N, C-alpha and C positions, 0 to 999 in steps of 0.2 A: 379625739379632738378633731374639730372641723378642718383645720389646716391640713392635717395628715390625710383626712378623708378626701379633700380636694386633690391633693398631690397624687395619692394612690389611684383615685378615680380616673384621672387623666392618663396616667401610665397604663392602667388596666384596660381602658377603652382602646388605647392605641395598640396594646399587645393583643387584645381580642381581635381587633381589626386585622392585624398582621397574621395571626393564627388562622382566622377565618379565610383570608385570601390563600394562605398556604394549604389549608384543608381542601378548599375548592380546587386548587391547582392539582393537588395529589389525586383527588377524586377524578378529575379530568384525565390525568395520565393513566390511572388505573382502568378507567372505562375505555380509554383508547387502547391500552394494552390488551384488555379482555376482548375488545372488538377485533383487535389484530389477531388474537389467538383464535377467535371464532371464525374470522375470515380465512385464516390459515387452515383451520380444521375443515371448514367447508370446501376450501380449495383442495385439500388433501382427499376428502371424501369423494369429491367429484372426479378427481384424478384416478382414485382407486376404482370407482364405479366404471370409469372409462376403460381401465385396464381389465376389470372383471368382464366387461362386455367383449373386449378383445379376446380374452381367454375363451369365453363362451362361443364366440364366432369361430374361433380356431377349432374348438371341440366339434362344432357342427360340420366343419370341413372334414375333420378326421372321421366323424361318424359316417359321412357319405362314403369315404374311402373304405371303411370297414364294411359298410353295407354292400358295396360292390364285391369285396372279397368273400363275403358270406354267401353270395349267390352261388359261386362255384363250389364252396364247401357244402352247401345245402344239397346239391345233386349227389355228391359222394355219400353223404350221410343217409340220404333217402335210399340209395341202392343197398347199402349195408343193412338198413332196417327192413327192407323188403326181403332180403335173404333170411334174416332171423325170423321174420313173421311166417314166411313160407315153410321153413323148417318146423316151426311149432305147429302150424295149422295141419301139416301133412303127417307129422309123427305123434302129435299130442303130447310131446315131451319138450322140456326146456333144453336148449343146447348145453352140452357139458363144458365146452371150451369156446368162449365168446370170441377169442382172438382169431379163430379159424375163419371168421367172416370178413376180416379186413387186413389180415396179414400182420406185419411187424411195424406198422406206422405208430410211432410213440406219441403222436399228438391226438390220436383218436381213442376214445373210451366208450364201452358199451355197458348199459345198465338194464336190469330187469326189475320192474316195480310191480308189486302185487296189488290186489284190489284194496288193501289197507293202506296203500301209498307208502310201503316200506321197500327199500332196496334189498332184494334177496340174492341177487347175483350181480357181479361187476368185474370188469377187468382191473379195477383199482380196489384192492382188498380193503383199504382204509375207509372206502365209502359204503361197504356192505353194512347194512343196519340203519342207514339214514332214514329218518321218518319225516315225510313231507306233510303229514296230516295236520301238523301244528301250524303250518303256514297257510293262513286263511285264503288269500287270493290264489296262490299257486295250487293249493289243494282243490279249490273249486274248479280251476282250469283243468287239472288232471282228471277229475271226475267227468267233466264235460267231454274230454277226449275219449274216455272209456265208453261213455254213452253214445258219442257220435260214430265211433269206429273209424275215424278218418285220421290220415297223416297230418301232423302239424309241425311247422318249423318256427322256432322263436328267434328273437334278436339276441345279440351278444349280452352276456351278463357275467357277474363275478361268481366264480365257483365258491361253494359254501366254505370249504376248508382252506383251499390254497389261495383264494382271492385272486384268481387269474381270469382274464377275459376269455370267455368260452362261448362257442356257438352250440345250441342245443336243438335237437329234432326228436319228435315223438311219434310212435305208431302203436295203436292198441291191438291186442290179439283179437281174433274173430270171436272167441268165446267170452271176451270182455273180462277175463281174469287177470290179464297182465298188460303192462305198458312197456314197450321196448324203447329205450332212450339211447341216442347216440350223441356224443359231444366231440367238438374239435377245439383244441387249445389255440386261440387266435394270437397268443403271445409269440407263436412261431414267426409271425410276420414282422415283429417289432424291429429286429436288426435290419431288415430290408427297408422298412418304412423310415428309419432314422428319426428325424424330427416330426414325422407325421404319425407316430404311434402315440397312443394315449399315455403310455408310461413316460416317454421321453420328450414330448412336444414342449413341456414346460421349460426345459433348459434353453430351447431356442428363443422363447419369449423373454426369459431373464437376460439373455445376451443382447436381445434387440432393444429392451427397455431398461435403461440404467437405473430408473427409479424403483424397479422391482428387485427385492433381495431374494425372494424365495416364493415358489408356487408349489402347493401340495394338493393332492386329491384325496378326499375322504368320503366314506359312505355315511349313512345316517347315524351310525353308532360311533363315529369318530375314528374308524380304523383307516389308516393311511394306505392308499393304493400304490403310489409311486415310490414311497420310501418306507420300507418295512422298519418297524421300531419307532416310528414317529407318530404313533397313535395319540389322539386327543382323549384325555381321561377327565372325568368329572372332578376328581379330587385334586389333580395336579394343575389343570388348566380349566377351571370351571367357566370362566368368561368366554373363552374360545369354544369350548365344548357346546355351551348353550347357544352361542351365536350360530354355530354350524347347524344345530337342530332347528333354530328359528328360521334359518334361510330356507330349509326344506318346507317348513310349515307355512311360511308367508309367501314363498316363491319370489322373494326379493332379497337384495343384497343386505347384509348385516355388518356393521362396523364394530371393531373392538380396538380401543386405545389403552393398552396396558403398560404399566410402569415396572420396569425391571431394574431396581436399584436407581441409578441416576439416569438411565436411558428409558425413553418412551418408545414402545413398539406399536405399530398400527397394522391391523389386519382387516381384510375384507373376506366375507364368506358369501359365495355366489352359487346358487343351485343350478345344476344342469341335469336333465332327465333324458335317457334313451328309452323310449316306450317299447316294451316287448309285447308280443301277440298273446302271451299267456297271462297277462296281468302282473307279471313279475318284472316291473320296470327297473332299469339300471339308474339309480340316483347317485349322482356324483356331486359332492360338495367341493367347490373350488376355493382354496385358501390362498389369498395373495398377501404376502408379507411385504410391506412397503418400506422403502428407505426414506424416512422422514427426518434424517439428520440435518439436511440442508434447511428445512423449515424450522427445526428446533434451533439451529445455529442463528438463523435470521431473528427468531424470537429472542434468543439470548442477547444478541447484539442490540436489538431494540430496547430490551430491558436494561442493559448496561447504559445505553444512551439516556434513557429516561431517568435512571438512577443518578447519572452525572448531572442531568438537568435539575433534579430535585436537590442535589448537593449544592449546586450553584445558587438555586433559589433560596435555600436555607441560609447559605453564607450571606447572600445579599440582604435577606430579611434581618439577620443578626446585625449586619453592618448598619442597616437603616435604623434599627431599634437603638443601638449604641449611640449612633450619631444623633438621633432625636433626643435620647436621654441626656446626652452631654450638652447639646446646643439648644434644647427646648424644654425638656421636662425639669431638669435640675434648676435652670434659671427661673422657669415659671414657678417652681416650688419655693424658691427664695422670695419671689415677688409676692406669692400668696401668703408666705409666712410674715412678710412685712405688713401686708394688708390686715392679717389677723391681729398683729400687735397694735396697729393703728386703731383698729376697731375696738380693742381693749384699752384704748387711751395711752398706749406706750408709744409716744411720739418721738422718742429718742432712738428707736430701732431703725436701722438702715438696711435696705435691700442690697446684698453684696453679690455681684455677678462677675465671674472670672472671664467668661468667654467674651470676645469682642464681636458682637453682632447686634441685631435690632433689639434683642432682649436686654442688653446692657443699656442701650439708649432709653428703652422703656423704664428700666430700673432707675437710671439717673434722673429722668423726668419725675418719676414717682417720689424719689428722695427730695427733690427740690419742691415738689408740691407739698410734701409733708412738712418741710421747713417753713414754707409760706403759711400753711395751715396752723402750724404751731405758733407762729408770730401773730396771726389773726386771732387765734383763740386767746392768747395772752392779753391782747388788746381788748377783746370782747369781755374777758373775765374782769379786767380792771373796770371797764365801763359798766358791767353788770353789778359789780360791787358798789360802785357809786350810785347806780340806779336803785339798788336794794336799800341802801342807806336812806336815799331820798324818799322812797316809797314807805319805808318804815317810819320815817319822821312825819310824812304826810298822814299815814294811818293813825299815828299817835295824836296828831293835831285833831283829826276827825273824831277819834275816840274821846279825847279830852273835852272837845266841844260838846259831844253827845252826852257825856257824863255831867257836864255843867248844866245842860238843859234838863237832864233827868233830876238833878239835885234841886233845880229851881222848882220843879213840880212837887217834889217831896217836901219842900220847905212850906208849901201851902197846907199840907195835911200832916198833922202830928202823928197820925196812926200809920202812915205809909213810909216811914223812914226805912231805907234800904230795900224797899219793895221792888223797885225797878231792877236793881242789881241781882236780887234773888230770882226774879222772873228770868233774867238773862241766863243765870247759872242753870236753872232747871230746863230752859229751852235748849241750851247747848248740850245738856245731858241727853235729851231726846235726840238731838241732831247727830251726836256721835253714835248713838245706838242704831239709828236707821241709816247711817252712812252718808250724810250730806257732805259736799265738798267744802273747801276752805272759803271760797267766795260766798257760798250760801250761808255758811256759819257767820261770816263777817256781816252780811246783810241782816241775819237774825239777831246779832248783837245790837246793831243800831235800832232795829225795830222794837226789840224787847225793852231796851232802855228808854225809848221815847214813845212806847205804846199809849201812855196816858198824857202826853204833852198837851193835848187839847183841853185838859182840865185847867190850864192857865186862865182860860177865859171864863171860868165859873167862879162865882163869889165864894170867899172863904167860909161864910156863914152856912152856905149850902153844903160845901164839901165836908165841913166838920160838924154837921147837924147830927145830934145823937138819936133823933127819932126818924122814922121812915119819911122818905120824900113825899111831897104832895105830887099830884099828877103833873102840875105845871113844872115843878122842880125836876121831876124824873125826865120829862121831855127835854128840859134844858141840859141835864147831865148826859142824855143819849146823844147829844150833838157833839160831844167831845171827840169821837173818832174822825168826824168830818172836819172839825176845827183843827185837830192835829195834822190831818192830811194837808190842809191848806197852809199850815205853818211851814212844813218841810217841802212843799210842792216844788219850789224853785231851787232846792239844794241838790246839786248833781249827784253826790255820792249817796243820797237818800232815795235813789230811784226805786229800789226794791223795798226799802224800809217803809216807805209811805203806804204801800199796799198792805203791809202788816198792820200799820197804825189804823188804816181805814176799816179793816175787816176783822179786827181781833175780838169784836163782840158779836160776830155772826154765830149762829147756832147750827149744828149739824142737820137738824130737822127743818131748817129754813125759817125758824121763828125769831131769829136774832135781828140785829140792826147794824148798820143803817140801811142795807139793801135787801135783806132777807135772803141771802144766798144760802144754798143747801149742799151737803155732801162735798164731793170733790170740786165743785164750783168755787168753794172757798179756797183761797190760796193756801198751799201746804203750810207755809211758815206762820200764817195767821191762825191755822188750826193748832199748831204747836204752842203759840203764845196763849191761846185761849185756855189750854190745859194748864200751862205753867202759871198763868195769872190766877186762875181759880184755885189751884193748889195752894199758892202762897196766901191768897185771901183767906182761905179756910184755916191754914196752919199758923197764921200770924195775927189774926184778930182785926177787927174794924171798929170804927166809932159806933156803928149801928149793931155790932156783934162783938163785944169785948172778950167773950170767952172763945178762945181759939180751940181748934180740933187737934187731937193727936193724929199722927200720920195715918194710922190704920183707919181711923174714923173718916178722915178726909178721902181716902181711897174708896171706902164703902159708899160715901155720898156721891163720889164721882162715878162709881160703877152704876149707881142708880140713874145717873144722867147720861150713861153711855148710849150713843145712838140718837139721843135727842139734843143734848148740848154739845157733847164731845164726839170726836171721831173714834170709834171703838178700837180700831187697829192701833192708832197712835196712843190711845190711853193704855192699852196693853203693853206697848213698847216702853211707855214712860214708867209703868210699875216695874217692869223687868229691869230697866236701866237703874231705877232707884234702888231696888233690892240688891242688884249686882254691886252697886257702889257702896251702899250704906248698910247692907245686911238685911236679914228677914225680920228682925225684932222691930216691929213698927208701932207697938202700943206705947209710944213716947211722942213727945213734941219734936217737931222738925228741928227746932233750934238745938235741942240736946243731941239728937242723932247726928246732926251735921257738925256740931262742936267736937263730938267724940271721934269722928272720922278724920279730923284735922290734927289729932294728937300724934 
């Protein structure tokens, strides 16, 4: 129902508006929080990059320190290798005990590598059998040493098995069958260097920068250099492992923000390379674990603040809706219900408003307006009743006057008794079928009853003549529509009826009289009277044609004149209306058919 629809529509629109505002507000807060997280992340990343740069700069300094230390070590290693080379070149045999060439120094080791790049002798038994042919860059460098026959000293690198910082020097034999290799373990200097060693410099940075939780050094395969056992593995830490690999591939810092339960940990992987002369570079991946708890704490605080704001906004919106419902929507619904009842003519219904605000004032004025309307309607109903009675009386006077005039016409012609009334009935039958309004039907009544009133001016001898009219008599009879028009011309309520009287003998093909009108130029009601008048003339008999037609015969004759004398469409409507009212059995006289229908 409409009143419910109106009430719900108002509430629904207000609720949609409030929800829309709330959604936009939440979207704004979410975007603000996401922007805050992004800014915090960017700030964290920039801070971590700065730290990574600091660690890289620190490594450069340490690298220079180690480079300085390596120069002294290189002289010692070269002397040892010269001794081994001279021994082999003079005797043609490999030395039996390599330690005889450098004494008991635990930090020095000697190796003999054959032309297949395998270690065949070493002061470290665990390194015998090492095969360097599988290392592409290093193997190419070893072959170039054999070919050149010259001494080469490389930069520090990690030993293959022990993963210790080691200085390496190489000297090929004169016959190019062997390479003599000497190494010095640079880890010996770590205690002396304290925070300037590669292993221990990270602790100094952690102490200096409170935001750093941990710094680790990894090789390209994720093996930890400064903390044995802290290796990165693809299975256990795939994100960190791949970030370390990518840092070497891209030569750029890589970030990882991983979640461990409720904690978020942030890592930076930053590459650093110590280039060796042998193509066997020392690649160090710097891992910086950042303390982002302060940033997370700020984010949580902001999230809590925004949640409290949302709670207050929701509370406020609920309050606004309840207040609006109590002081606006419910009173408005009562007024709409009252309007709906008034629209349905229930003028006794009152709008009841409990709250004391403008809505109550509006309801009170509405109730007073309805009371005044109810009083005015009562007065108008009484006036209308009196007016209807007067109009009914007036119409009766008009109709009685018209019937009196019609009867005066029929009194002149003994064959036309009841003709005018029958023409009226047939005309109204057509009018009802085609849907004329009440005023048109009233005009049709007057016109049909008085269509032959002009015959008053024709002598009785002519009207009742049993033989055909002479030409002069017919011309006189043809004047009766104009005479009739003149008789009623000054009667006000005959305004439409006089047009019917004037044109009821016009023919559809234009051959009628008095004006020779054709088709729809003939007034509609005159065309209706023409059909009804002819039908009654054929089915009732005339002085010049005493044998009347049966109804079926009359319709056949009228069909023959369809389109010439009669309007074809109106004639079809007349037949349909007649059959609908009196039935399809038309091979009878109209009088009998109509009498049976009245039983």
